[in-house]
VOPAGU-2260 file (C-alpha; in pm, 1 decimal, decimal comma):
REM VOPAGU-2260
SITE   aa  ch    i         X         Y         Z
SITE  UNK   A    0   10031,6    7224,1   -3915,2
SITE  UNK   A    1   10251,5    7364,7   -3641,7
SITE  UNK   A    2   10531,5    7141,2   -3518,5
SITE  UNK   A    3   10624,0    7065,6   -3168,6
SITE  UNK   A    4   10945,5    6938,3   -3009,5
SITE  UNK   A    5   11028,3    6703,5   -2741,6
SITE  UNK   A    6   11366,9    6624,1   -2570,5
SITE  UNK   A    7   11407,3    6253,4   -2504,2
SITE  UNK   A    8   11695,1    6097,9   -2308,9
SITE  UNK   A    9   11833,3    5750,5   -2306,6
SITE  UNK   A   10   11698,5    5574,2   -1990,3
SITE  UNK   A   11   12023,8    5388,3   -1949,8
SITE  UNK   A   12   12254,3    5679,5   -2030,2
SITE  UNK   A   13   12096,3    6010,1   -1931,0
SITE  UNK   A   14   12370,3    6200,2   -2117,8
SITE  UNK   A   15   12244,1    6082,0   -2458,9
SITE  UNK   A   16   11965,0    6311,5   -2588,0
SITE  UNK   A   17   11768,0    6380,1   -2894,2
SITE  UNK   A   18   11525,3    6657,2   -3000,5
SITE  UNK   A   19   11218,5    6503,0   -3177,0
SITE  UNK   A   20   10980,9    6698,6   -3384,8
SITE  UNK   A   21   10627,9    6613,1   -3473,4
SITE  UNK   A   22   10302,7    6786,1   -3556,2
SITE  UNK   A   23   10056,4    6951,6   -3315,7
SITE  UNK   A   24    9696,8    6818,0   -3305,2
SITE  UNK   A   25    9443,3    7033,0   -3464,3
SITE  UNK   A   26    9150,9    7163,3   -3258,4
SITE  UNK   A   27    8926,3    6906,8   -3412,5
SITE  UNK   A   28    9167,1    6632,6   -3278,7
SITE  UNK   A   29    9108,5    6728,3   -2922,2
SITE  UNK   A   30    8870,4    6511,3   -2727,4
SITE  UNK   A   31    8619,8    6624,5   -2463,2
SITE  UNK   A   32    8789,5    6779,1   -2165,3
SITE  UNK   A   33    9122,4    6799,4   -2333,4
SITE  UNK   A   34    9341,5    7110,9   -2338,8
SITE  UNK   A   35    9653,9    7190,5   -2532,3
SITE  UNK   A   36    9931,3    7366,4   -2326,8
SITE  UNK   A   37   10236,5    7548,4   -2470,3
SITE  UNK   A   38   10521,4    7522,5   -2228,9
SITE  UNK   A   39   10655,8    7863,5   -2150,3
SITE  UNK   A   40   10903,4    7873,0   -1863,2
SITE  UNK   A   41   11075,7    7586,1   -1659,1
SITE  UNK   A   42   11352,3    7546,5   -1407,5
SITE  UNK   A   43   11618,2    7270,2   -1427,1
SITE  UNK   A   44   11816,7    7148,7   -1121,6
SITE  UNK   A   45   11974,3    6837,1    -977,5
SITE  UNK   A   46   11629,2    6739,4    -864,5
SITE  UNK   A   47   11531,8    6663,0   -1231,3
SITE  UNK   A   48   11835,2    6435,4   -1247,5
SITE  UNK   A   49   11682,8    6239,0    -951,8
SITE  UNK   A   50   11368,4    6189,2   -1164,6
SITE  UNK   A   51   11578,9    6021,8   -1425,8
SITE  UNK   A   52   11799,7    5811,2   -1189,1
SITE  UNK   A   53   11502,0    5662,7    -998,0
SITE  UNK   A   54   11250,5    5694,0   -1285,8
SITE  UNK   A   55   11165,1    5318,9   -1281,6
SITE  UNK   A   56   11137,4    5295,7    -902,7
SITE  UNK   A   57   10888,2    5586,6    -855,7
SITE  UNK   A   58   10729,6    5601,9   -1193,6
SITE  UNK   A   59   10865,0    5921,9   -1326,8
SITE  UNK   A   60   10904,0    5788,4   -1681,4
SITE  UNK   A   61   10535,6    5714,2   -1705,1
SITE  UNK   A   62   10411,8    6079,9   -1683,5
SITE  UNK   A   63   10511,5    6181,4   -2031,2
SITE  UNK   A   64   10538,1    5852,5   -2227,4
SITE  UNK   A   65   10715,8    5849,0   -2572,5
SITE  UNK   A   66   10715,2    5598,0   -2846,5
SITE  UNK   A   67   11093,7    5622,0   -2867,3
SITE  UNK   A   68   11240,6    5284,7   -2774,5
SITE  UNK   A   69   11425,5    5282,2   -2432,8
SITE  UNK   A   70   11409,5    5653,7   -2414,6
SITE  UNK   A   71   11203,6    5889,1   -2193,2
SITE  UNK   A   72   11101,7    6239,3   -2113,1
SITE  UNK   A   73   11240,6    6410,4   -1793,9
SITE  UNK   A   74   10969,3    6601,8   -1605,5
SITE  UNK   A   75   11028,9    6970,4   -1519,5
SITE  UNK   A   76   10827,9    7218,8   -1310,7
SITE  UNK   A   77   10714,2    7534,4   -1473,0
SITE  UNK   A   78   10452,3    7751,8   -1624,1
SITE  UNK   A   79   10248,8    7683,4   -1945,1
SITE  UNK   A   80    9962,2    7859,4   -2129,0
SITE  UNK   A   81    9647,5    7703,7   -2263,6
SITE  UNK   A   82    9654,8    7753,2   -2640,7
SITE  UNK   A   83    9354,3    7528,2   -2726,2
SITE  UNK   A   84    9078,7    7400,2   -2522,2
SITE  UNK   A   85    8748,4    7217,0   -2513,2
SITE  UNK   A   86    8661,8    7345,8   -2163,6
SITE  UNK   A   87    8492,8    7689,6   -2105,1
SITE  UNK   A   88    8646,0    7690,0   -1755,3
SITE  UNK   A   89    8991,1    7668,3   -1905,7
SITE  UNK   A   90    8991,0    7927,3   -2193,6
SITE  UNK   A   91    9286,0    8002,5   -2421,2
SITE  UNK   A   92    9530,0    8228,8   -2240,8
SITE  UNK   A   93    9482,2    8055,2   -1904,2
SITE  UNK   A   94    9825,6    8031,8   -1730,0
SITE  UNK   A   95    9896,4    7722,9   -1515,3
SITE  UNK   A   96   10179,4    7598,6   -1300,1
SITE  UNK   A   97   10281,3    7237,7   -1262,0
SITE  UNK   A   98   10462,0    6925,4   -1369,1
SITE  UNK   A   99   10562,3    6952,5   -1740,3
SITE  UNK   A  100   10773,1    6759,1   -1996,5
SITE  UNK   A  101   11090,6    6865,0   -2165,0
SITE  UNK   A  102   10872,0    6961,2   -2463,5
SITE  UNK   A  103   10720,9    7270,4   -2631,8
SITE  UNK   A  104   10355,0    7139,7   -2594,7
SITE  UNK   A  105   10140,3    6893,1   -2408,0
SITE  UNK   A  106    9782,4    6757,9   -2439,9
SITE  UNK   A  107    9608,2    6694,5   -2102,4
SITE  UNK   A  108    9275,3    6557,1   -2004,1
SITE  UNK   A  109    9160,8    6807,4   -1744,7
SITE  UNK   A  110    8938,9    6725,6   -1441,9
SITE  UNK   A  111    8852,8    7060,7   -1273,3
SITE  UNK   A  112    8952,5    7120,5    -917,8
SITE  UNK   A  113    8914,5    7426,0    -695,4
SITE  UNK   A  114    9259,1    7541,4    -757,1
SITE  UNK   A  115    9279,8    7444,9   -1123,9
SITE  UNK   A  116    9269,9    7100,3   -1265,0
SITE  UNK   A  117    9424,6    6755,2   -1249,3
SITE  UNK   A  118    9550,5    6550,5   -1546,0
SITE  UNK   A  119    9303,9    6261,3   -1573,4
SITE  UNK   A  120    9471,2    6099,4   -1856,0
SITE  UNK   A  121    9451,4    5711,2   -1839,2
SITE  UNK   A  122    9834,0    5657,7   -1824,7
SITE  UNK   A  123    9849,5    5887,3   -1511,2
SITE  UNK   A  124    9563,7    5731,7   -1318,3
SITE  UNK   A  125    9796,7    5537,9   -1073,5
SITE  UNK   A  126   10062,2    5795,9   -1042,6
SITE  UNK   A  127   10099,7    6024,1    -727,5
SITE  UNK   A  128    9819,5    6280,8    -737,1
SITE  UNK   A  129   10072,8    6566,7    -630,8
SITE  UNK   A  130   10226,8    6541,8    -966,0
SITE  UNK   A  131    9891,4    6543,8   -1152,5
SITE  UNK   A  132    9758,5    6860,1   -1012,9
SITE  UNK   A  133    9796,5    7196,5   -1185,5
SITE  UNK   A  134    9736,4    7531,5   -1048,1
SITE  UNK   A  135    9562,8    7818,5   -1240,0
SITE  UNK   A  136    9765,6    8124,0   -1153,8
SITE  UNK   A  137    9449,2    8342,7   -1098,7
SITE  UNK   A  138    9337,1    8091,1    -828,6
SITE  UNK   A  139    9677,7    8055,2    -655,8
SITE  UNK   A  140    9716,4    8284,1    -359,0
SITE  UNK   A  141   10090,6    8218,4    -357,8
SITE  UNK   A  142   10139,6    8338,7    -726,9
SITE  UNK   A  143   10324,9    8651,6    -789,1
SITE  UNK   A  144   10417,8    8720,7   -1159,2
SITE  UNK   A  145   10734,8    8903,6   -1052,6
SITE  UNK   A  146   10856,6    8576,5    -886,8
SITE  UNK   A  147   10803,8    8319,8   -1159,2
SITE  UNK   A  148   11167,6    8241,8   -1179,8
SITE  UNK   A  149   11188,6    8163,5    -809,3
SITE  UNK   A  150   10867,9    7960,8    -834,0
SITE  UNK   A  151   10989,6    7727,9   -1116,0
SITE  UNK   A  152   11331,4    7680,6    -943,5
SITE  UNK   A  153   11226,8    7657,5    -585,6
SITE  UNK   A  154   10862,3    7578,6    -521,9
SITE  UNK   A  155   10860,6    7209,6    -608,4
SITE  UNK   A  156   11188,6    7165,0    -412,1
SITE  UNK   A  157   11076,4    7370,4    -123,6
SITE  UNK   A  158   10750,1    7171,3    -102,8
SITE  UNK   A  159   10963,7    6862,7     -47,9
SITE  UNK   A  160   11182,5    7051,1     201,3
SITE  UNK   A  161   10862,7    7158,4     390,8
SITE  UNK   A  162   10732,5    6816,1     404,8
SITE  UNK   A  163   11062,6    6654,5     499,2
SITE  UNK   A  164   11129,3    6905,6     783,6
SITE  UNK   A  165   10758,7    6853,8     897,4
SITE  UNK   A  166   10810,4    6474,4     907,8
SITE  UNK   A  167   11116,8    6512,7    1124,2
SITE  UNK   A  168   10942,1    6761,7    1365,5
SITE  UNK   A  169   10632,5    6535,0    1373,2
SITE  UNK   A  170   10862,1    6244,6    1488,1
SITE  UNK   A  171   11058,7    6459,1    1734,6
SITE  UNK   A  172   11361,6    6416,2    1517,6
SITE  UNK   A  173   11369,0    6054,0    1613,4
SITE  UNK   A  174   11562,1    6158,5    1925,9
SITE  UNK   A  175   11840,1    6334,0    1739,9
SITE  UNK   A  176   12003,4    6650,9    1859,8
SITE  UNK   A  177   12180,8    6723,0    1537,1
SITE  UNK   A  178   12065,0    6697,3    1176,6
SITE  UNK   A  179   12354,2    6630,3     927,7
SITE  UNK   A  180   12265,7    6729,9     578,7
SITE  UNK   A  181   12473,4    6632,1     267,1
SITE  UNK   A  182   12474,3    6822,9     -50,1
SITE  UNK   A  183   12409,6    7121,4     174,5
SITE  UNK   A  184   12458,7    7363,3    -106,1
SITE  UNK   A  185   12159,9    7212,2    -312,9
SITE  UNK   A  186   11839,2    7399,4    -317,1
SITE  UNK   A  187   11621,8    7122,9    -152,8
SITE  UNK   A  188   11887,1    7078,0     120,1
SITE  UNK   A  189   11912,0    7441,7     221,2
SITE  UNK   A  190   11536,1    7483,0     196,0
SITE  UNK   A  191   11502,3    7201,1     452,2
SITE  UNK   A  192   11759,2    7385,3     671,2
SITE  UNK   A  193   11544,0    7706,0     636,4
SITE  UNK   A  194   11245,9    7503,3     746,3
SITE  UNK   A  195   11438,0    7357,2    1056,1
SITE  UNK   A  196   11587,1    7672,0    1186,6
SITE  UNK   A  197   11488,2    7750,4    1539,9
SITE  UNK   A  198   11340,2    7398,4    1594,1
SITE  UNK   A  199   11583,6    7303,5    1865,4
SITE  UNK   A  200   11829,1    7096,9    1662,0
SITE  UNK   A  201   12184,0    7171,7    1549,1
SITE  UNK   A  202   12213,2    7179,7    1169,2
SITE  UNK   A  203   12536,5    7064,5    1015,3
SITE  UNK   A  204   12585,0    7093,2     643,9
SITE  UNK   A  205   12828,2    6872,0     446,9
SITE  UNK   A  206   12942,3    6991,4      99,4
SITE  UNK   A  207   13233,2    6993,6    -142,6
SITE  UNK   A  208   13534,5    7209,9     -47,6
SITE  UNK   A  209   13447,3    7449,4    -337,0
SITE  UNK   A  210   13087,0    7507,8    -203,3
SITE  UNK   A  211   13181,8    7563,8     175,7
SITE  UNK   A  212   13198,2    7940,7     145,2
SITE  UNK   A  213   12867,9    7978,5     -48,9
SITE  UNK   A  214   12686,9    7723,6     187,2
SITE  UNK   A  215   12816,9    7905,5     497,6
SITE  UNK   A  216   12721,0    8239,0     369,2
SITE  UNK   A  217   12351,2    8130,2     352,4
SITE  UNK   A  218   12334,9    8165,9     723,2
SITE  UNK   A  219   12118,5    7857,1     761,9
SITE  UNK   A  220   12352,9    7599,7     912,7
SITE  UNK   A  221   12517,5    7605,8    1258,5
SITE  UNK   A  222   12837,5    7441,8    1089,7
SITE  UNK   A  223   12944,1    7376,2     733,0
SITE  UNK   A  224   13195,3    7106,0     674,2
SITE  UNK   A  225   13366,1    6984,2     375,0
SITE  UNK   A  226   13316,9    6611,4     283,9
SITE  UNK   A  227   13576,4    6402,2     476,5
SITE  UNK   A  228   13568,4    6625,1     790,0
SITE  UNK   A  229   13468,6    6454,9    1114,3
SITE  UNK   A  230   13121,4    6548,1    1254,0
SITE  UNK   A  231   13064,0    6553,9    1633,4
SITE  UNK   A  232   12953,4    6216,8    1786,6
SITE  UNK   A  233   12603,4    6278,9    1934,3
SITE  UNK   A  234   12263,3    6163,1    1846,7
SITE  UNK   A  235   12220,1    6252,1    1491,2
SITE  UNK   A  236   11979,1    6226,2    1199,7
SITE  UNK   A  237   12133,4    6216,0     857,6
SITE  UNK   A  238   11937,4    6375,6     558,8
SITE  UNK   A  239   12117,2    6225,4     245,3
SITE  UNK   A  240   12067,5    6449,9     -61,4
SITE  UNK   A  241   12377,5    6313,2    -230,2
SITE  UNK   A  242   12323,8    5949,9    -262,6
SITE  UNK   A  243   12695,4    5886,1    -197,3
SITE  UNK   A  244   12750,2    5534,6     -58,5
SITE  UNK   A  245   13105,7    5630,5      53,8
SITE  UNK   A  246   12982,5    5922,5     249,4
SITE  UNK   A  247   12699,3    5713,2     411,4
SITE  UNK   A  248   12934,3    5449,8     509,0
SITE  UNK   A  249   13186,0    5702,0     665,5
SITE  UNK   A  250   12900,7    5858,3     871,5
SITE  UNK   A  251   12778,7    5524,1     998,4
SITE  UNK   A  252   13137,2    5432,4    1089,8
SITE  UNK   A  253   13190,7    5758,4    1265,0
SITE  UNK   A  254   12858,7    5795,8    1445,1
SITE  UNK   A  255   12774,6    5421,3    1518,0
SITE  UNK   A  256   12455,5    5388,8    1712,6
SITE  UNK   A  257   12448,1    5766,9    1755,2
SITE  UNK   A  258   12316,5    5787,4    1404,8
SITE  UNK   A  259   11949,5    5730,6    1503,6
SITE  UNK   A  260   11792,2    5799,8    1154,9
SITE  UNK   A  261   11918,0    5783,6     799,3
SITE  UNK   A  262   11686,1    5924,8     531,6
SITE  UNK   A  263   11752,6    5937,4     149,7
SITE  UNK   A  264   11599,5    6228,8     -43,1
SITE  UNK   A  265   11802,9    6303,6    -349,7
SITE  UNK   A  266   12066,3    6159,0    -569,6
SITE  UNK   A  267   12294,9    6427,8    -678,3
SITE  UNK   A  268   12570,4    6158,6    -720,7
SITE  UNK   A  269   12326,3    5970,2    -964,3
SITE  UNK   A  270   12362,9    5634,4    -790,7
SITE  UNK   A  271   12033,0    5462,5    -721,1
SITE  UNK   A  272   12150,0    5207,9    -467,5
SITE  UNK   A  273   11910,3    5075,2    -210,7
SITE  UNK   A  274   12092,9    5072,8     111,6
SITE  UNK   A  275   11901,6    4895,1     388,9
SITE  UNK   A  276   12050,2    5141,7     653,7
SITE  UNK   A  277   11854,8    5422,2     486,2
SITE  UNK   A  278   11490,5    5481,7     432,3
SITE  UNK   A  279   11368,1    5669,5     124,0
SITE  UNK   A  280   11164,1    5992,7     177,4
SITE  UNK   A  281   10876,5    6005,9     -62,6
SITE  UNK   A  282   10701,7    6338,8     -22,5
SITE  UNK   A  283   10358,2    6242,8    -147,9
SITE  UNK   A  284   10327,6    6014,7     155,9
SITE  UNK   A  285   10373,1    6301,7     402,3
SITE  UNK   A  286   10151,2    6515,8     186,2
SITE  UNK   A  287    9861,1    6263,0     224,3
SITE  UNK   A  288    9919,9    6248,3     596,4
SITE  UNK   A  289    9911,3    6622,6     641,6
SITE  UNK   A  290    9613,3    6661,1     416,7
SITE  UNK   A  291    9429,0    6427,9     636,7
SITE  UNK   A  292    9549,4    6606,4     952,5
SITE  UNK   A  293    9511,1    6954,1     845,9
SITE  UNK   A  294    9279,6    6962,8     546,3
SITE  UNK   A  295    9381,5    7110,9     210,1
SITE  UNK   A  296    9318,0    7465,1     330,5
SITE  UNK   A  297    9523,5    7410,9     649,3
SITE  UNK   A  298    9811,3    7264,4     461,4
SITE  UNK   A  299    9801,0    7543,2     198,5
SITE  UNK   A  300    9806,0    7806,3     478,3
SITE  UNK   A  301   10106,7    7649,9     652,1
SITE  UNK   A  302   10304,6    7596,0     332,4
SITE  UNK   A  303   10215,1    7959,5     214,3
SITE  UNK   A  304   10353,4    8096,7     538,6
SITE  UNK   A  305   10671,2    7892,9     496,5
SITE  UNK   A  306   10703,7    7978,4     130,3
SITE  UNK   A  307   10670,2    8346,7     177,6
SITE  UNK   A  308   10942,6    8336,4     442,2
SITE  UNK   A  309   11177,2    8143,9     201,7
SITE  UNK   A  310   11127,6    8365,7    -104,4
SITE  UNK   A  311   11188,8    8680,3     105,7
SITE  UNK   A  312   11551,1    8557,8     113,8
SITE  UNK   A  313   11602,3    8322,3    -172,0
SITE  UNK   A  314   11653,5    8598,9    -428,0
SITE  UNK   A  315   11975,5    8710,0    -224,0
SITE  UNK   A  316   12124,1    8361,5    -237,5
SITE  UNK   A  317   12107,9    8262,8    -605,2
SITE  UNK   A  318   12119,8    8443,0    -934,3
SITE  UNK   A  319   11895,7    8339,2   -1227,4
SITE  UNK   A  320   12069,6    8233,2   -1534,6
SITE  UNK   A  321   11820,3    8267,0   -1830,1
SITE  UNK   A  322   11831,5    8039,1   -2132,9
SITE  UNK   A  323   11590,3    7995,0   -2432,7
SITE  UNK   A  324   11493,7    7710,5   -2667,1
SITE  UNK   A  325   11547,2    7340,7   -2683,9
SITE  UNK   A  326   11913,7    7348,2   -2763,9
SITE  UNK   A  327   11978,3    7553,7   -2456,6
SITE  UNK   A  328   11759,3    7311,0   -2250,5
SITE  UNK   A  329   11986,7    7022,8   -2364,5
SITE  UNK   A  330   12299,7    7222,4   -2288,6
SITE  UNK   A  331   12175,1    7304,8   -1938,0
SITE  UNK   A  332   12077,8    6934,6   -1887,1
SITE  UNK   A  333   12422,0    6813,2   -1976,9
SITE  UNK   A  334   12583,2    7064,6   -1744,3
SITE  UNK   A  335   12380,5    6967,3   -1458,2
SITE  UNK   A  336   12437,1    6586,1   -1516,2
SITE  UNK   A  337   12821,0    6673,3   -1518,4
SITE  UNK   A  338   12781,6    6856,0   -1193,6
SITE  UNK   A  339   12920,5    7174,4   -1360,9
SITE  UNK   A  340   12652,7    7415,1   -1225,8
SITE  UNK   A  341   12736,1    7665,2    -955,6
SITE  UNK   A  342   12532,8    7666,1    -634,7
SITE  UNK   A  343   12500,8    8041,1    -657,9
SITE  UNK   A  344   12329,7    8040,3    -995,8
SITE  UNK   A  345   12006,7    7870,1   -1104,8
SITE  UNK   A  346   11891,1    7784,9   -1466,5
SITE  UNK   A  347   11558,2    7901,0   -1601,9
SITE  UNK   A  348   11462,2    7805,1   -1958,5
SITE  UNK   A  349   11196,2    7976,7   -2169,3
SITE  UNK   A  350   11058,3    7825,8   -2484,8
């Protein structure tokens, strides 16, 4: 039988990894409605580190369970191809986009949807639906085969950016005149800035000194400041993509009651502290609200417009760094964990 591999990480020490090998199931082993996917192309960013850091809080470890004790599989976004199927509607060769494991293959129990299918496996029944939905490329109006690298890198992050910006607009920015964004060079952060441009608020990006030039060159922020610089004291909302307790405290000390909203989104500093001064933004909640408000077609139309505007410029900002195979995947994971990746490059791994 053909073997498959899976990269597992220590849930208490994300830097410890191991590549496990086992055998693929034969066609006769697939149950009704099951399909076997071969993972083909994935992106890896600091967002995937967040999945590991808060994996127990949100349930990210539960999507791709492993028998390895105290170890888990980090989710990635990417493309996969159906290589075996029990469903005529999902024949061999079907290409899909969605939430995938750090692994070469995956068996899924498919429940068909208008845009593709949802994984109806029992262990995923209580997990957020947005992560269980898979798009068939031939049914996805936003799919462009020439832009697959941009899609695996940006689309899941930009969807979070889109929903976060929408929540702020929907709440009239909570009375803020300025939005302060940490880790401003990160993809989700500058995607949010892209969505907020021209919405009547001033955008201030905070980043490390070495990333100030890159972040300013994006042309998305009204001001880009290095960490430690003083921000103007005025009604402000803080979007925390860093998870830095020190930075949060400094902003609260500086702005006082002029800091009208503090929202945590990412954890690029890998500290999963629950600070009562901040509320955690969970994208699926805003997704449910807007699906109810606009309907699925209305939401898809609005996101599609924003996505096309973003991809028209994204290729100018970041160069894709290609990699191949499980060993390269582990190397990129370790580099992202250590914060050694550059904001002007992005990592795509093919299997």
